[in-house]
C-alpha positions as CSV (number, residue, x, y, z in Angstrom):
1,X,-31.3,-72.2,8.2
2,X,-33.3,-72.6,11.4
3,X,-30.1,-73.3,13.3
4,X,-28.6,-70.1,12.0
5,X,-31.7,-68.2,13.0
6,X,-31.6,-69.6,16.5
7,X,-27.9,-68.7,16.9
8,X,-28.4,-65.1,15.9
9,X,-31.3,-64.5,18.3
10,X,-29.1,-65.1,21.4
11,X,-28.4,-61.3,21.4
12,X,-24.7,-61.9,21.8
13,X,-21.7,-63.1,19.7
14,X,-18.0,-62.8,20.4
15,X,-17.5,-60.6,17.4
16,X,-19.1,-57.6,19.3
17,X,-16.1,-57.6,21.7
18,X,-13.7,-55.4,19.7
19,X,-16.5,-52.8,19.3
20,X,-17.5,-52.9,23.0
21,X,-13.9,-52.8,24.3
22,X,-13.0,-49.9,22.0
23,X,-16.2,-48.0,23.1
24,X,-15.5,-48.4,26.8
25,X,-11.9,-47.3,26.3
26,X,-12.9,-44.3,24.3
27,X,-15.3,-43.0,26.8
28,X,-13.0,-43.7,29.7
29,X,-10.2,-41.6,28.2
30,X,-12.5,-38.8,27.0
31,X,-14.2,-38.4,30.4
32,X,-10.9,-38.6,32.3
33,X,-9.5,-35.8,30.0
34,X,-12.5,-33.6,30.3
35,X,-12.7,-33.7,34.1
36,X,-8.9,-33.1,34.3
37,X,-8.9,-30.2,31.9
38,X,-12.0,-28.6,33.4
39,X,-10.7,-28.7,37.0
40,X,-7.4,-27.4,35.9
41,X,-9.1,-24.2,34.6
42,X,-8.5,-21.1,36.6
43,X,-11.1,-20.7,39.4
44,X,-12.5,-17.6,37.7
45,X,-13.2,-19.6,34.6
46,X,-14.9,-22.4,36.5
47,X,-17.0,-19.9,38.4
48,X,-18.0,-18.3,35.2
49,X,-19.0,-21.7,33.8
50,X,-21.3,-22.3,36.8
51,X,-22.8,-18.8,36.7
52,X,-23.7,-19.0,33.0
53,X,-24.7,-22.6,32.5
54,X,-28.3,-21.7,33.3
55,X,-28.5,-18.8,31.0
56,X,-29.5,-18.2,27.4
57,X,-25.9,-18.9,26.4
58,X,-26.5,-22.6,26.9
59,X,-29.3,-22.6,24.3
60,X,-27.0,-20.7,22.0
61,X,-24.3,-23.3,22.5
62,X,-26.7,-26.1,21.7
63,X,-27.7,-24.3,18.5
64,X,-24.0,-23.8,17.6
65,X,-23.3,-27.5,18.2
66,X,-26.1,-28.5,15.8
67,X,-25.0,-26.0,13.2
68,X,-21.2,-26.6,13.4
69,X,-20.8,-30.1,14.7
70,X,-23.5,-31.8,12.7
71,X,-24.4,-29.6,9.8
72,X,-21.1,-27.8,9.4
73,X,-22.6,-24.5,8.5
74,X,-19.3,-22.6,8.3
75,X,-17.9,-25.2,5.9
76,X,-21.0,-25.1,3.7
77,X,-20.4,-21.3,3.3
78,X,-16.9,-22.0,2.0
79,X,-17.9,-24.7,-0.5
80,X,-21.2,-26.7,-0.7
81,X,-19.5,-29.9,-1.7
82,X,-17.0,-29.6,1.2
83,X,-19.9,-28.8,3.5
84,X,-21.8,-31.8,2.3
85,X,-18.8,-34.1,2.7
86,X,-18.3,-33.1,6.4
87,X,-22.1,-33.1,7.1
88,X,-22.5,-36.6,5.6
89,X,-20.0,-38.1,8.0
90,X,-21.1,-36.1,11.1
91,X,-24.9,-35.9,10.7
92,X,-25.1,-39.2,8.8
93,X,-23.3,-41.2,11.5
94,X,-25.1,-39.4,14.3
95,X,-28.5,-40.3,12.7
96,X,-27.4,-43.9,12.1
97,X,-26.8,-44.2,15.8
98,X,-30.0,-42.5,16.9
99,X,-32.3,-44.2,14.4
100,X,-30.6,-47.5,15.0
101,X,-31.3,-47.1,18.8
102,X,-34.9,-46.3,18.1
103,X,-35.3,-49.2,15.8
104,X,-33.8,-51.7,18.3
105,X,-35.9,-50.3,21.2
106,X,-39.1,-50.4,19.1
107,X,-38.5,-54.0,18.0
108,X,-37.6,-55.5,21.4
109,X,-39.9,-53.2,23.4
110,X,-37.2,-52.0,25.8
111,X,-35.4,-48.7,25.9
112,X,-32.4,-50.2,27.8
113,X,-30.2,-52.5,25.8
114,X,-26.5,-52.9,25.1
115,X,-24.9,-50.4,22.7
116,X,-23.7,-53.2,20.4
117,X,-27.3,-54.5,19.9
118,X,-28.4,-51.6,17.7
119,X,-25.0,-51.3,16.0
120,X,-25.3,-54.9,14.9
121,X,-29.1,-55.1,14.7
122,X,-29.2,-56.7,11.3
123,X,-27.1,-59.6,12.5
124,X,-29.1,-60.4,15.6
125,X,-32.6,-59.8,14.0
126,X,-32.2,-60.5,10.2
127,X,-35.7,-61.9,9.8
128,X,-37.2,-58.7,10.9
129,X,-34.8,-56.2,9.4
130,X,-37.1,-55.4,6.4
131,X,-40.4,-55.1,8.3
132,X,-42.2,-52.2,9.9
133,X,-41.5,-51.7,13.7
134,X,-44.3,-50.0,15.5
135,X,-45.6,-48.6,12.3
136,X,-42.3,-47.1,11.1
137,X,-40.1,-48.3,8.3
138,X,-36.7,-48.1,10.0
139,X,-34.9,-50.4,7.5
140,X,-35.6,-48.1,4.6
141,X,-34.3,-45.1,6.6
142,X,-31.2,-46.9,7.8
143,X,-30.2,-47.9,4.3
144,X,-30.8,-44.3,3.1
145,X,-28.6,-42.9,5.9
146,X,-25.9,-45.4,5.0
147,X,-26.0,-44.2,1.4
148,X,-25.7,-40.6,2.8
149,X,-22.5,-41.5,4.7
150,X,-21.0,-43.5,1.9
151,X,-21.5,-40.6,-0.6
152,X,-19.5,-38.4,1.8
153,X,-16.8,-41.1,2.0
154,X,-16.5,-41.1,-1.8
155,X,-16.1,-37.3,-1.7
156,X,-13.5,-37.5,1.0
157,X,-11.5,-40.0,-1.2
158,X,-11.9,-37.7,-4.2
159,X,-10.7,-34.7,-2.2
160,X,-7.4,-36.4,-1.6
161,X,-6.6,-36.3,-5.3
162,X,-8.8,-33.3,-6.6
163,X,-9.2,-31.0,-3.6
164,X,-9.7,-27.9,-5.8
165,X,-13.1,-29.2,-6.8
166,X,-14.1,-28.9,-3.2
167,X,-12.7,-25.4,-2.9
168,X,-9.3,-26.2,-1.4
169,X,-6.0,-25.5,-3.1
170,X,-4.0,-27.3,-0.4
171,X,-5.0,-30.2,1.9
172,X,-3.4,-31.2,5.2
173,X,-0.3,-33.3,5.4
174,X,-1.3,-35.7,8.3
175,X,0.9,-37.7,10.7
176,X,1.2,-41.4,10.3
177,X,-1.1,-42.0,13.2
178,X,-3.8,-39.7,11.8
179,X,-3.6,-41.4,8.4
180,X,-4.0,-44.8,10.1
181,X,-7.1,-43.5,12.0
182,X,-8.5,-42.0,8.8
183,X,-8.0,-45.3,6.9
184,X,-9.8,-47.2,9.6
185,X,-12.7,-44.6,9.6
186,X,-13.0,-45.0,5.8
187,X,-13.2,-48.8,6.3
188,X,-16.1,-48.7,8.8
189,X,-19.0,-47.9,6.5
190,X,-18.0,-50.2,3.5
191,X,-17.6,-53.0,6.1
192,X,-21.0,-52.2,7.5
193,X,-22.5,-52.3,4.0
194,X,-20.8,-55.6,3.2
195,X,-21.8,-57.3,6.5
196,X,-25.4,-56.2,6.3
197,X,-25.7,-57.2,2.7
198,X,-24.3,-60.7,3.3
199,X,-26.8,-61.2,6.1
200,X,-29.6,-59.9,3.9
201,X,-28.5,-62.4,1.2
202,X,-28.7,-65.2,3.6
203,X,-32.0,-64.4,5.3
204,X,-34.1,-62.4,2.9
205,X,-34.6,-64.5,-0.2
206,X,-38.0,-63.1,-1.0
207,X,-38.3,-60.2,-3.5
208,X,-38.6,-56.9,-1.6
209,X,-40.3,-53.8,-2.9
210,X,-37.9,-50.9,-2.5
211,X,-40.5,-48.9,-0.5
212,X,-40.9,-51.7,2.0
213,X,-37.4,-52.0,3.7
214,X,-33.7,-52.2,3.3
215,X,-33.6,-51.6,-0.4
216,X,-29.8,-51.3,-0.8
217,X,-28.5,-54.0,1.4
218,X,-31.3,-56.4,0.3
219,X,-30.5,-55.7,-3.4
220,X,-26.8,-56.1,-2.9
221,X,-27.3,-59.3,-0.8
222,X,-29.4,-60.8,-3.5
223,X,-26.6,-60.2,-6.0
224,X,-24.0,-61.7,-3.7
225,X,-26.3,-64.8,-3.1
226,X,-26.7,-65.4,-6.8
227,X,-23.0,-64.8,-7.5
228,X,-21.5,-66.9,-4.7
229,X,-24.3,-69.1,-3.3
230,X,-25.8,-69.4,0.2
231,X,-23.0,-71.7,1.5
232,X,-20.3,-69.2,0.6
233,X,-22.2,-66.3,2.2
234,X,-22.7,-68.4,5.3
235,X,-18.9,-68.8,5.6
236,X,-18.3,-65.1,4.9
237,X,-21.0,-63.7,7.3
238,X,-19.1,-63.8,10.6
239,X,-15.8,-62.6,9.1
240,X,-17.6,-59.6,7.6
241,X,-19.2,-58.7,11.0
242,X,-15.8,-59.3,12.7
243,X,-14.2,-56.9,10.2
244,X,-16.9,-54.2,10.9
245,X,-16.6,-54.6,14.7
246,X,-12.7,-54.5,14.6
247,X,-12.8,-51.4,12.4
248,X,-15.1,-49.7,14.9
249,X,-13.0,-50.9,17.9
250,X,-9.7,-49.8,16.4
251,X,-11.1,-46.4,15.4
252,X,-12.5,-45.8,18.9
253,X,-9.2,-46.8,20.5
254,X,-7.3,-44.4,18.1
255,X,-9.6,-41.5,18.5
256,X,-8.2,-39.9,21.7
257,X,-4.7,-40.0,20.1
258,X,-5.7,-38.6,16.7
259,X,-7.3,-35.6,15.1
260,X,-10.7,-37.3,15.4
261,X,-10.7,-36.4,19.0
262,X,-12.4,-33.3,17.7
263,X,-15.6,-35.2,17.2
264,X,-16.2,-35.1,21.0
265,X,-14.1,-32.2,22.1
266,X,-15.7,-29.6,19.8
267,X,-18.9,-29.8,21.9
268,X,-17.4,-28.8,25.3
269,X,-15.3,-26.2,23.6
270,X,-18.4,-24.6,22.1
271,X,-20.1,-24.5,25.5
272,X,-17.0,-23.0,27.2
273,X,-16.6,-20.4,24.4
274,X,-20.2,-19.4,24.7
275,X,-19.7,-18.9,28.5
276,X,-16.9,-16.4,27.7
277,X,-14.0,-18.7,28.6
278,X,-11.1,-18.2,26.3
279,X,-7.4,-19.1,25.9
280,X,-5.2,-16.3,27.2
281,X,-1.8,-14.9,26.5
282,X,-0.5,-17.4,29.0
283,X,-1.1,-21.1,28.8
284,X,-4.2,-22.6,30.6
285,X,-6.0,-25.9,30.4
286,X,-8.5,-24.2,28.1
287,X,-5.8,-24.7,25.4
288,X,-6.4,-28.4,25.6
289,X,-10.0,-28.1,24.6
290,X,-9.1,-25.9,21.7
291,X,-6.2,-28.0,20.5
292,X,-8.3,-31.2,20.5
293,X,-11.3,-29.4,19.0
294,X,-9.3,-28.9,15.7
295,X,-10.2,-31.4,13.0
296,X,-7.1,-30.6,11.0
297,X,-9.4,-30.0,8.1
298,X,-6.8,-27.7,6.4
299,X,-9.2,-24.9,5.6
300,X,-6.7,-22.5,7.3
301,X,-4.0,-23.3,4.8
302,X,-5.3,-21.5,1.7
303,X,-5.8,-18.1,3.4
304,X,-2.2,-18.1,4.7
305,X,0.0,-15.8,2.6
306,X,3.1,-17.5,3.9
307,X,1.9,-20.5,1.8
308,X,0.4,-18.7,-1.2
309,X,3.0,-15.8,-1.7
310,X,6.2,-17.0,0.0
311,X,5.9,-20.7,-0.5
312,X,6.3,-21.6,3.2
313,X,4.5,-24.7,4.2
314,X,4.2,-26.8,7.4
315,X,3.9,-23.7,9.7
316,X,0.2,-22.9,9.1
317,X,-2.2,-23.1,12.0
318,X,-3.3,-26.7,11.2
319,X,0.4,-27.8,11.5
320,X,1.0,-25.6,14.6
321,X,-1.9,-27.2,16.4
322,X,-0.9,-30.7,15.2
323,X,2.6,-30.3,16.4
324,X,1.6,-28.8,19.8
325,X,-1.1,-31.4,20.3
326,X,1.5,-34.2,19.8
327,X,4.3,-32.5,21.8
328,X,6.6,-31.9,18.8
329,X,6.2,-28.1,18.5
330,X,9.4,-26.3,17.5
331,X,10.3,-22.6,17.6
332,X,10.6,-22.6,13.8
333,X,6.8,-23.4,13.6
334,X,5.8,-21.3,16.6
335,X,7.5,-18.2,15.4
336,X,6.9,-18.4,11.7
337,X,3.4,-16.7,11.7
338,X,2.3,-13.3,10.6
339,X,-0.4,-13.4,13.3
340,X,-2.6,-11.6,10.8
341,X,-5.7,-13.5,11.7
342,X,-6.7,-14.6,8.2
343,X,-6.7,-18.2,9.2
344,X,-8.8,-17.4,12.3
345,X,-11.7,-15.9,10.4
346,X,-11.8,-18.9,8.1
347,X,-11.6,-21.6,10.9
348,X,-15.0,-23.5,10.9
349,X,-14.5,-24.3,14.6
350,X,-13.8,-20.6,15.4
351,X,-10.6,-21.5,17.4
352,X,-8.7,-18.7,19.1
353,X,-5.7,-19.3,16.9
354,X,-3.8,-16.1,17.7
355,X,-3.9,-16.6,21.5
356,X,-2.8,-20.2,21.1
357,X,0.2,-19.1,19.1
358,X,0.8,-16.3,21.5
359,X,0.8,-18.4,24.6
360,X,3.1,-21.0,23.0
361,X,5.6,-18.2,22.7
362,X,4.9,-17.0,26.3
363,X,5.5,-20.5,27.6
364,X,9.2,-20.2,26.9
365,X,9.6,-16.7,28.4
366,X,11.9,-18.1,31.1
367,X,14.4,-19.0,28.4
368,X,14.7,-15.3,27.3
369,X,17.3,-13.2,29.1
370,X,17.0,-10.0,27.2
371,X,16.7,-6.7,29.1
372,X,14.3,-4.9,26.7
373,X,13.4,-2.1,29.1
374,X,16.7,-0.8,30.4
375,X,16.2,2.5,28.4
376,X,13.1,3.5,30.5
377,X,15.1,5.7,32.8
378,X,14.9,9.3,31.5
379,X,12.8,8.2,28.5
380,X,10.1,10.9,28.8
381,X,10.7,13.1,25.7
382,X,7.1,14.2,25.4
383,X,6.2,17.7,24.2
384,X,3.3,20.0,24.3
385,X,0.4,20.4,26.6
386,X,-3.2,19.3,26.0
387,X,-6.0,16.9,26.9
388,X,-5.5,15.1,23.6
389,X,-2.5,12.9,23.5
390,X,-0.9,11.6,20.4
391,X,1.2,8.4,20.5
392,X,2.9,8.0,17.2
393,X,4.4,4.6,17.8
394,X,7.8,3.3,16.7
395,X,6.7,2.6,13.1
396,X,5.1,6.0,12.7
397,X,8.3,7.7,13.7
398,X,9.9,5.9,10.8
399,X,7.4,7.5,8.5
400,X,8.0,11.3,8.8
401,X,5.2,12.0,6.2
402,X,2.6,10.5,8.5
403,X,3.9,12.4,11.5
404,X,3.9,15.7,9.5
405,X,0.4,15.0,8.2
406,X,-0.9,14.5,11.7
407,X,0.7,17.8,12.8
408,X,-1.2,19.6,10.0
409,X,-4.4,18.0,10.9
410,X,-4.1,18.8,14.6
411,X,-3.3,22.4,13.8
412,X,-6.2,22.7,11.4
413,X,-8.6,21.4,14.0
414,X,-7.2,23.9,16.6
415,X,-6.6,21.1,19.0
416,X,-3.9,21.5,21.7
417,X,-2.0,18.2,21.6
418,X,0.5,16.5,24.0
419,X,3.0,14.6,21.8
420,X,4.0,11.5,23.7
421,X,6.9,10.4,21.5
422,X,7.5,13.0,18.8
423,X,11.3,12.9,19.4
424,X,11.3,9.2,20.3
425,X,10.1,7.5,23.4
426,X,8.9,4.2,24.8
427,X,7.5,1.4,22.7
428,X,3.9,0.4,23.4
429,X,5.0,-3.1,24.3
430,X,3.0,-5.1,21.8
431,X,6.1,-6.3,19.7
432,X,7.6,-7.7,22.9
433,X,4.3,-9.3,23.8
434,X,4.0,-10.9,20.4
435,X,7.5,-12.4,20.8
436,X,6.5,-13.9,24.1
437,X,8.3,-11.6,26.5
438,X,5.3,-10.6,28.6
439,X,7.3,-9.4,31.6
440,X,9.3,-6.9,29.5
441,X,6.1,-5.8,27.7
442,X,4.4,-5.2,31.0
443,X,7.2,-2.9,32.2
444,X,6.8,-0.8,29.1
445,X,3.0,-0.7,29.5
446,X,3.3,0.3,33.2
447,X,5.7,3.1,32.2
448,X,3.4,4.4,29.5
449,X,0.3,4.3,31.7
450,X,2.1,6.4,34.3
451,X,3.1,8.9,31.6
452,X,-0.5,9.2,30.4
453,X,-1.8,9.8,33.9
454,X,1.0,12.3,34.7
455,X,0.0,14.5,31.7
456,X,-3.7,14.1,32.5
457,X,-4.9,13.3,28.9
458,X,-8.5,12.4,28.3
459,X,-8.2,11.2,24.7
460,X,-5.3,9.2,23.2
461,X,-4.8,9.1,19.5
462,X,-2.4,6.9,17.6
463,X,-1.7,6.2,13.9
464,X,-0.4,2.7,14.6
465,X,-3.0,-0.2,14.8
466,X,-0.4,-2.2,16.7
467,X,-0.3,0.4,19.5
468,X,-4.1,0.9,19.3
469,X,-4.8,-2.8,19.9
470,X,-2.6,-3.1,23.0
471,X,-3.9,0.3,24.4
472,X,-7.5,-1.0,24.1
473,X,-7.0,-4.5,25.3
474,X,-4.2,-4.5,27.8
475,X,-3.6,-1.0,29.3
476,X,-6.8,-0.7,31.3
477,X,-7.4,3.0,30.2
478,X,-11.0,3.0,31.2
479,X,-11.0,6.8,31.8
480,X,-9.0,7.6,28.6
481,X,-10.7,7.4,25.2
482,X,-8.4,5.6,22.8
483,X,-8.8,6.4,19.1
484,X,-7.2,5.5,15.8
485,X,-6.3,8.6,13.8
486,X,-9.0,7.6,11.2
487,X,-11.6,7.8,14.0
488,X,-10.3,11.1,15.3
489,X,-10.1,12.8,11.9
490,X,-13.6,11.6,10.9
491,X,-15.0,13.0,14.2
492,X,-13.4,16.4,13.6
493,X,-14.8,16.6,10.1
494,X,-18.3,15.7,11.3
495,X,-17.9,18.3,14.0
496,X,-17.0,20.8,11.2
497,X,-13.7,21.5,12.8
498,X,-11.9,20.2,9.7
499,X,-12.9,20.8,6.0
500,X,-11.7,18.7,3.1
501,X,-12.3,18.8,-0.6
502,X,-12.9,15.7,-2.8
503,X,-11.7,14.5,-6.2
504,X,-12.6,11.6,-8.5
505,X,-9.3,9.8,-7.7
506,X,-9.7,6.0,-7.5
507,X,-8.4,4.6,-4.2
508,X,-7.7,1.0,-3.2
509,X,-8.0,0.9,0.6
510,X,-6.1,-1.8,2.5
511,X,-7.5,-2.9,6.0
512,X,-4.5,-3.4,8.3
513,X,-4.7,-6.7,10.1
514,X,-4.6,-5.2,13.7
515,X,-7.1,-2.5,12.8
516,X,-9.5,-4.6,10.8
517,X,-9.6,-8.2,11.9
518,X,-8.0,-7.3,15.2
519,X,-10.3,-4.5,16.3
520,X,-13.1,-4.6,13.8
521,X,-12.6,-1.0,12.7
522,X,-13.8,-1.1,9.1
523,X,-16.3,1.7,8.7
524,X,-14.5,4.8,9.8
525,X,-11.5,4.7,7.4
526,X,-13.8,4.1,4.4
527,X,-16.2,6.7,5.4
528,X,-13.4,9.2,5.9
529,X,-11.7,8.4,2.6
530,X,-15.0,8.5,0.7
531,X,-15.1,12.3,1.5
532,X,-12.0,12.9,-0.6
533,X,-12.0,10.2,-3.3
534,X,-13.7,7.1,-4.7
535,X,-13.0,4.0,-2.6
536,X,-13.0,0.8,-4.7
537,X,-14.6,-2.4,-3.5
538,X,-12.5,-5.6,-3.2
539,X,-13.0,-9.2,-2.3
540,X,-9.8,-8.9,-0.3
541,X,-11.3,-6.4,2.1
542,X,-12.4,-6.1,5.7
543,X,-12.1,-9.5,7.4
544,X,-10.7,-11.0,4.1
545,X,-8.0,-8.3,3.7
546,X,-4.5,-9.3,2.8
547,X,-1.5,-8.9,5.2
548,X,1.3,-6.6,4.1
549,X,3.8,-9.2,5.2
550,X,5.6,-6.8,7.5
551,X,4.0,-8.1,10.7
552,X,6.2,-7.6,13.8
553,X,4.8,-10.9,15.0
554,X,6.8,-13.1,12.6
555,X,10.2,-13.9,14.1
556,X,11.4,-16.1,11.3
557,X,10.5,-14.4,8.0
558,X,13.4,-13.3,5.8
559,X,13.4,-9.9,4.0
560,X,13.0,-11.5,0.5
561,X,10.0,-13.5,1.8
562,X,8.4,-10.5,3.4
563,X,8.8,-8.5,0.2
564,X,7.3,-11.3,-1.8
565,X,4.1,-11.2,0.4
566,X,3.9,-7.4,0.1
567,X,4.4,-7.4,-3.6
568,X,1.8,-10.0,-4.2
569,X,-0.8,-8.2,-2.0
570,X,0.0,-4.8,-3.6
571,X,-0.5,-6.3,-7.1
572,X,-3.9,-7.6,-6.1
573,X,-5.0,-4.2,-4.7
574,X,-3.8,-2.4,-7.9
575,X,-5.5,-4.8,-10.3
576,X,-8.7,-2.7,-10.6
577,X,-6.9,0.3,-11.9
578,X,-6.6,2.3,-8.7
579,X,-4.4,5.4,-8.8
580,X,-3.4,5.1,-5.2
581,X,-3.0,2.4,-2.5
582,X,-4.1,3.8,0.9
583,X,-3.6,2.0,4.2
584,X,-4.0,3.1,7.8
585,X,-0.9,1.6,9.3
586,X,2.7,2.9,9.0
587,X,4.1,-0.6,9.0
588,X,1.8,-1.5,6.1
589,X,2.8,1.6,4.2
590,X,6.5,0.8,4.6
591,X,6.0,-2.8,3.4
592,X,3.9,-1.9,0.4
593,X,5.8,1.1,-1.0
594,X,8.9,-0.9,-2.0
595,X,7.2,-3.1,-4.6
596,X,3.8,-1.6,-5.2
597,X,2.9,-0.9,-8.9
598,X,1.0,2.2,-7.7
599,X,1.9,4.9,-5.1
600,X,1.2,4.2,-1.5
601,X,0.0,6.6,1.1
602,X,-1.2,6.6,4.7
603,X,-4.7,7.7,5.3
604,X,-3.5,10.8,7.2
605,X,-1.4,11.9,4.3
606,X,-4.4,11.7,1.9
607,X,-6.5,13.8,4.3
608,X,-3.8,16.3,5.0
609,X,-3.4,16.9,1.3
610,X,-7.1,17.6,0.9
611,X,-7.5,19.9,3.9
612,X,-9.0,23.3,3.2
613,X,-7.3,25.8,5.5
614,X,-8.3,28.9,3.5
615,X,-10.2,29.5,0.3
616,X,-7.0,29.6,-1.8
617,X,-5.9,26.3,-0.3
618,X,-7.6,24.0,-2.8
619,X,-5.3,21.2,-3.8
620,X,-5.7,19.8,-7.3
621,X,-5.0,16.2,-6.7
622,X,-4.0,13.8,-3.9
623,X,-0.4,13.7,-4.8
624,X,-0.1,10.4,-6.7
625,X,3.3,11.4,-8.1
């Protein structure tokens, strides 16, 4: 026994080599990638980083790292069990490293020591592993933290077979490489428990009160000693520590080439995000930070209506990121997305999923040879004269009732209006942008900007959220106020330029994706509709609103699949007994009206039917027939 004691106090054994080599390799690859990606960022992004690093944003980033990388606050909100599982791995392993380092430094009296020494502390100092170091019971805490991590491991294994208990209907289908890395990760902590328990069984024969030290590994070690004997444990000790070291080394070597790269990459991504650095509509090296920050947790799968309503799998954001990360992205995956943003609001890492999808399409723009702007010559078919401009948009022109309703509203408010495209005109450009054809989209945008300037409008109103989003984000109309028709109508009512009369009709209001999640316009439509009817409350509202399925961003969806999504969403909105389904997007109206169990109207139609133009103009109902 004394010989064994002497051998373990040399502070080195060959079994630490797999761990040490894997650790050096991991940090070498990670640092190389970070420096490469950072210096490939546009100069403006690097300048912004340097300018804001000494601001309050850094403290905010540190807070977010603690909340999301260690505690997993966003996952907790989704499901406490799922949050606990993620936290036990992240926070538990982090604390094992920190407390283990403190224990080693406290025992040997030196802050500087090899990393392997605190990872394998129980092997090198078994005779002291149950004692107090500098007045603190490290052994008890280390065993407690190991239980914490192992409990999360058991939940992770359980999730693979019963994911619904942890709040997930679908879990991610991983690549072979990711599954291998996951298996090695799952081996690490049982191997640690086994190796530490064997060492305790060899060196800690005395009974140990549970409050005094390593209660779990000591107890398991005693059981192993009584079951197999000291000699057997002596033969098993080094193989057990080799297994633990190899598991760590293999995992570290696999991390940069697996989904577990997120463990490190999420941290710089959070800092860059807090400094205002984002992925753009064209690829930049910021995309690498985002792609590698994704843990492939699969939380984005359940919100995807392609999966739940149309039965389309393997195209969700988790698979899109996986395929792009590993260089196997296809057009079938890139293009099969509603771009509705439902996955983005659920992402616990807060990845900019829509821009990543967008710039994957933009990256192939050179392959496109379509002339989508040849009709610009002589395209000005605008009518009227006024400081208020109305841009109906392509989809509104396909909904004459919406166009007619806006005419009534403008006339009732006595506004002189310039109609940009009443008889047809130029597209806003967003559909082309969503398909990846940026150059064509910019030609259309430039034409429209010149048209707005030429007619000297000061306020631009549109009924189409798709148009509204590109007007606000890409057109640079700083001197022109851009409003959705819900905002314009509400303003005129509050200014007493319009009068409406209410009823007790029950409405289900649907938040269009681009208007709600895209532009955060939730209040005005509800406030406006509440003046003429009762607006029901739904779980599937605001940021959780369902997509109509008619998104112009999906370049792969078939008509039957689109109808299946629309029918499923309309059924959900009608389930509380609403008499009318109201939306604020002509595309959504067109999608819903084909299969909705209740009538569908645009917000403008509802208001136009409740306008009081004269005392005898008092409509009896909203027109649900």
